[in-house]
Residue, then its C-alpha position, 0 to 999 in steps of 0.5 A: m944663623q944665629t948664636l946665643t951664649v948661656d954664660l955659666g963661666e968655664r961651663s959656658y955653651p953656645i946656642h945655634i939656631g938657623g935652618g940646615l944645621l944638621d949638616h954643619a958637622d964644623l958647628i958639632v965636632p968641636h964639642l966632641a971630646q973624641p971622635r966618637a958619640a952615640i946619637v939618641t933619638n925616638t921612633t918618630v924622628g929617628p926615621l926624619y933625622l937620624d940618617r942625616l945627622k949620622k952622615t954629617l957626623e960620619g963624614a968628619g970622621v966620628q963613629v956614631i952610635p944609633i940608639v933609638l927609643p920609643d916615643g912618647e911621654v909615657y916612656k919617660t922613665w927608668e926602663t927607658l933610661n936603661l935602655i940608653f945605659d944598655a947600648l953604651l955598655s954593649n958598645r963599650a962607650e967611654r968617659k968621652t963619648t958624647l950622647i947627642a940628643l936629637g928630638g924633643g923634650v922627652i928624648g932631651d931630658l932622657t938624654g941628659f940624665a943618662a949623660a950626668s949618670y953614666q960613668r958618673g958624668v959624660p958630655f952631651i949635645q941638645v939637638p931639638t927638634t920640636l918648638l918646646a925643645q928648642v925654645d926651653s927644654s933644651v937649655g938650661g941643663k934640666t934632665g929626668i924622668n917622670h914617677p908615677l906620682g910626679k913629673n920630672m921628680i928624678g933627674a940632674f942638673y947637668q948643661p950641654q956642651l952645645v944647643l943647635a936648634d935646626t928650625d927646618t925640623l919644624n917643618t915636619l912637626p905636627e900642628r899640636e906640637l907646634s902649638a905646645g911649643l908656642a905655650e912656652v914661647i908665650k911664657y917668656g913674654l908673660i913673666r918678664d918681657l912685655p914688648f915681646l908679649d906684645w910682639l907675640e900678640a902682634n904675630m901670632d897668626r904668623l907663627v901658627a902658620r910657620d913663617a920661617e923668619t917669624l919662627s926663628y925671631a921667636i925661638y931666638h928671643s925665647c932662647r935669649n930670656k932662657a939664656e939670661v935666666v940661667a946665667a943668673d940662676e943655675r939651680e932654680s934657687g931664686v930667679r928661675a923659678l919664674l919659668n914654671l909659670g903654669h908648670t905647678f898646674g900643669h905637671a898635676i894636670e899631665a900626671g892626672m890626666g895620664y902621661g902623654n894625653w895631654l902634651h906639656g905645653e898644652a898643660v902649661a897653657a891651661g895651668t897659666l890660666l889657672a895662675a891666672d885665675l887665682s892671681r884675679r882672685m887674689g886681686l893682683i890682676a884683673a879679669a881684662d888681663v886674664a882675658r887677655i892671656e886666654t885669648l892669646f893662648q886661643r890664637a895659638k891653638l892651645p886649651t885655655v881650660a884645665p879637666k875637672l880632676g877634682a880640688e883634692a886631686y890636684l892639691n895631691y898632685m901639687g903637693v909632690d911638686k920639686k916646687v914644694e918648700a917647708g911643706k908649701m906649694r909655690f906658685v908663680l903668679f902675676k903681678r901684672v901682665g909681663e911680670a910674675f913673681v913666686t909665692g908660697d902664700a896663695p890663700p887655701d880657700l881661694l886655691r880651692q875655688t880656681l880648682t873647682e871653679a875655673v876647670a872644665k865643667 
């Protein structure tokens, strides 16, 4: 097991990474405010890991409330959030009852938002079971739900007590979900860690083949990058915005195609190539740099061409993105491969060219 710390002063918390961690009550129980917890999961992950985690906790004297939600991005809504509140209220959950998110990014976001809201704030723990959640969404305290007009537009910054990433859960992850997680892994190399990007290029085939040691290395270094950024800028007023590489375009893809039709990581990959294309048109990087990024995403079995929604549709969806500031859309673009920056000054004509020429024909 490897352990990192997200350094947020009194609200600091550990990230444990390793195999078989679902069986270690000693890693979880010290973070419970009382010997009672609600495990929130979904209909896909629940049959695989709910009983195992429940048995671990009950063996340590913890009373468990299981809450099983429908699976999918399409269910990241107020209605599903209320299912959590219904279960908590009917079981008379208290302010010291910890919520445990057992699943991928949707479950983590829903559970975290429920924890931030229920009785004005109860503790929660992240137990991510997808690669994307282990390397990104479980760390940093972003929680929320989707709105038909925009992704993650309703939510809260609310940090967990603990992140427990059991790498064994990746053995049951569908290939498409594994690739979606690799998009967020690649992101860290592209925005701030060129040596890690070089390592990813040398080891991508092993990652796709699920070599356990290689995956653990990638998860650890991704979490280290995320933890450093969150510690420096918890509420995304500065450097944390770099983590949104590909997301302004990607969220538009997810909304425009209908939530769940494109996985988040798939949309981020295609969105990152749009950001790279715009950076090239602005004279910031060369065509060879764009090709390098495209090749790595292709090796990760990710889409590299965004859907043709139409420039106006893209602009409309991006216009309600959380990153809009003073009426200006803000983009994460490339100074060079391995270094990104945030700008609200992308030339409109070049942006339209990207949205019309760098998409599926």
